[in-house]
C-alpha positions as CSV (number, residue, x, y, z in Angstrom):
1,M,-29.0,6.8,13.3
2,T,-28.9,3.1,12.7
3,G,-29.0,2.4,16.4
4,F,-32.6,3.7,16.9
5,G,-34.5,1.1,15.0
6,H,-33.5,2.3,11.5
7,G,-32.0,-0.1,9.1
8,T,-28.7,0.3,7.3
9,R,-30.2,0.5,3.8
10,G,-30.1,4.2,3.7
11,Y,-26.4,4.3,4.7
12,P,-24.4,2.5,2.0
13,R,-21.1,2.9,3.9
14,S,-22.5,1.6,7.2
15,R,-21.7,-2.1,8.0
16,G,-24.2,-2.6,10.7
17,R,-23.5,-4.1,14.1
18,T,-21.8,-7.3,13.0
19,W,-19.1,-6.0,10.7
20,Q,-18.0,-2.5,11.6
21,R,-15.6,-0.3,9.7
22,T,-12.2,-0.2,11.4
23,G,-9.3,1.3,9.4
24,P,-9.0,2.9,6.0
25,D,-10.7,1.8,2.8
26,R,-8.9,-0.5,0.4
27,A,-8.9,2.2,-2.2
28,T,-7.3,4.6,0.2
29,L,-4.6,2.1,1.1
30,G,-3.8,1.6,-2.6
31,I,-3.4,5.3,-3.3
32,I,-1.2,5.8,-0.2
33,G,0.9,2.8,-1.3
34,A,1.3,4.2,-4.8
35,I,2.3,7.6,-3.5
36,C,4.8,6.0,-1.1
37,A,6.3,4.0,-4.0
38,V,6.7,7.0,-6.3
39,A,8.2,9.1,-3.4
40,G,10.5,6.2,-2.6
41,F,12.3,6.6,-5.9
42,F,13.4,10.1,-4.8
43,A,14.0,9.7,-1.1
44,L,14.1,7.0,1.6
45,G,13.6,4.1,-0.8
46,I,14.6,1.6,1.8
47,V,11.8,2.7,4.0
48,L,9.0,3.8,1.6
49,G,9.4,0.7,-0.6
50,P,8.3,-1.8,2.0
51,V,5.6,0.6,3.2
52,A,4.3,0.7,-0.3
53,M,4.4,-3.0,-0.6
54,V,2.5,-3.5,2.7
55,C,-0.1,-0.9,1.7
56,G,-0.6,-2.5,-1.7
57,W,-0.9,-6.0,-0.2
58,Q,-3.4,-4.9,2.4
59,S,-5.4,-3.0,-0.3
60,M,-5.6,-6.2,-2.4
61,G,-7.1,-8.0,0.5
62,R,-3.9,-10.0,1.3
63,K,-4.5,-12.3,-1.7
64,W,-4.1,-12.5,-5.4
65,S,-7.5,-12.3,-7.0
66,N,-9.0,-11.4,-10.4
67,D,-10.6,-8.2,-9.2
68,R,-7.3,-6.4,-8.4
69,D,-7.3,-2.7,-7.9
70,I,-4.9,-0.8,-10.2
71,P,-3.3,1.5,-7.5
72,A,-2.8,-1.5,-5.2
73,L,-1.0,-3.4,-8.0
74,V,1.1,-0.4,-8.9
75,A,2.0,0.1,-5.2
76,L,3.1,-3.5,-4.8
77,V,5.2,-3.6,-8.0
78,L,6.8,-0.2,-7.6
79,G,7.4,-0.8,-4.0
80,A,9.3,-4.0,-4.8
81,I,11.4,-2.3,-7.5
82,D,12.0,0.6,-5.1
83,T,13.2,-1.8,-2.4
84,V,15.5,-3.7,-4.7
85,L,17.0,-0.5,-6.1
86,A,17.6,0.9,-2.6
87,V,19.4,-2.4,-1.5
88,V,21.5,-2.3,-4.7
89,A,22.5,1.3,-4.0
90,L,23.3,0.6,-0.4
91,A,25.4,-2.4,-1.5
92,G,27.2,-0.3,-4.1
93,A,28.0,2.4,-1.6
94,A,29.5,-0.2,0.8
95,T,32.1,-1.5,-1.8
96,W,35.7,-0.2,-2.3
97,G,34.9,2.0,-5.2
98,H,32.0,3.8,-3.5
99,G,30.0,3.7,-6.7
100,L,26.4,3.1,-7.4
101,L,26.9,-0.4,-9.0
């Protein structure tokens, strides 16, 4: 009820008229990215790895700062590892021996 003359002090998640909430929280993006990174080790690593990296980067606020969130950093690092492993596995499957490495 902030539009009827009431201030935004009673509503801690409300941003007021100038800066409205659009999109998920940073913490939610970090958790989604971490889940995608862990799931990428088991299936669809070539897709879930970059998704985890993007979610982690967006959760960190698109910059490296001192107040990093742990799930965001986990999502970024595991997503990068996941993507590299998926590319190595695809490159290994394309060789003559059809092996992993």
